[in-house]
N, C-alpha and C positions, 0 to 999 in steps of 0.2 A: 339839389346837389347833396351828396353825402360828405360827411366830415369825419376825420379820425382825430381823436383826442388821446394824447399819451397820459397815462395815469402814473402816480407814484408807485403803486403796486401793480406789477405786471400780472395779468391774468393768464396763467400758464397751464393750469390743471382744470380740465373740463368738469370733473365731478365736484371740485371745490367751488368753481364758479356757479354751477347749477345749484348747489346747496345754499350758497350765499344769496343768489337771486330768489330762491324759494323762501328762505327765512324772511327776507325783506318784503315778500308779497308780490314779486314781479312775474310770477307764474311762467317760468321758463319752459319752453317746448323745443325739443330738438327736431329740426327739419329732416324728414325721411323721404324715401321714394313714395311711400304711401300717402303722406300728408302734404307734400310740397305744393300741390295745387289748391289747397284749402286756404292759403294765406293770400290776401289781397295786398300786393306790394308792387310798387312801380319799378323797383330795382329787382333784377333777377336773383332769386334766392338759390342757395346751393344746399345739397344734402350735407348735413352736420352743422348748419348754422343753428344758433340758439336764439329763438324768437322770444321777446319779452311782451308784456301787456302794455308797454309804453308805446304810444302812437304819436306820429307827427304827420307832416304833409305827405310823405311817401308811403306811409303805412306803419306797421309795427317796427320798432327799433330792434336791431338784432346784433348779435356778436358773431364774428366769423374768425376762424383760425387763419392768421396771416403770419408766416415766419415763426411758428411755434408760440404765438401770443394770440389771445382772444381779444379782438378789437371791436369796439362798438361802432356800428354804422347807423347814422341818423341824419336828419335834416339840420344843417348847421344853424339855420335861422329859427328852428323849433316852431315853425308855423303849425297851427292846429295841435299843439302839444297837449296831450291828454293821457290819462291812465284808464285803460279799459279793464276793470277789475271788479271782483265781487267784494273787495274790501273798501273801506272808506278812505283809503290813502289818497293824498292829493298829488298831482303832478308836480315834479320838481324839475328845475333846469338840469341840463346834462351835467354841468359841473357839480352841482349838489348831489345828483344821482350817483355820479362816479365816486365822489368822496364817501358817500354813505356805503356804496358797494365795496369800495376799497377797504374800509374799516371792517365790514362783515366778512369779506374775503379773507382778511388776515386772521380773524377769529376761526373761520372754517378751516383755514390752512393749518392752524395750530391743532385743531381737532383731528384733521387728516394725519398730521405727524404723530399724534398720540396713537391713532389706530395703526399706523405703520409700525411704530415701536412695539405695540402690544402684539401685533402679528409676528414681528421678528422674534420677540421673546418666546412666543408659543412655538415658532419654528425651531428655535435653538433648543428648547426644552424637549420637543419631539425627537430631534436628532440625538440629544443626550440620552434619552430613554432607549432609543434604538441601539446606540452604542453599548449601553449597559447590558441590554438584553443579548446582543451579539456576543459580548465578552462572557456573559454568564453561560450561554449555550456552548461556547467554545471550551470553556474551562470544564464543564460537565462532560462533554464529549472526550476530552483528553484524559480526564480522571477515569472514566469508564473504560477507555481503551487500555489503560494501564492496570485494569482490574479492581478499581476502587468502587465502593458503593457510596453514592453521593446523597447527602441529605441537605436540604436548604433550610436556613433559618433567617428570619428577618430580625435584626437587632438595631434598634434606634433608626429605623427606616433604611437600613443598609442590608444588602444581601450577604449572608455568611454561608459558605459552602463547607460542610463537614465531610471529609473523605475518610472512609475506613475500609480496611481489608482484613479478612480473616485468614489466618495462616493455616 
């Protein structure tokens, strides 16, 4: 029988969960149409489930997206609990596993937020540069339409347009 355990940290972002599992050595694999039949599991797996290298009576323990949260499915009695891995990591009870994962998920979430902030900063900077360029082009076009000769100077990282007209 499968059991669902609620964690203090809800696992809501797939990429963050995958990174946390990977950092901890649980070798996450996303179930796809191509690999769904390669897993020996007594419960029917679904495409997009995240399989770990933790095994119990039913097969590999896995996470499934349920109501926008990634939930761990496993044997509640942890019969035959073991870790099938290339690492020397020892099998932990589900409670300890989720506690460890929750801590790492929080770390990975902080990194994820830093990446989002950096991405937003770059996006805003690109928008600002595009606005400056559009304003520059518009000013040059207007000056030329009025018969001015336009020269550009860069002073302290700012664009300065010098407009002149001969009489």
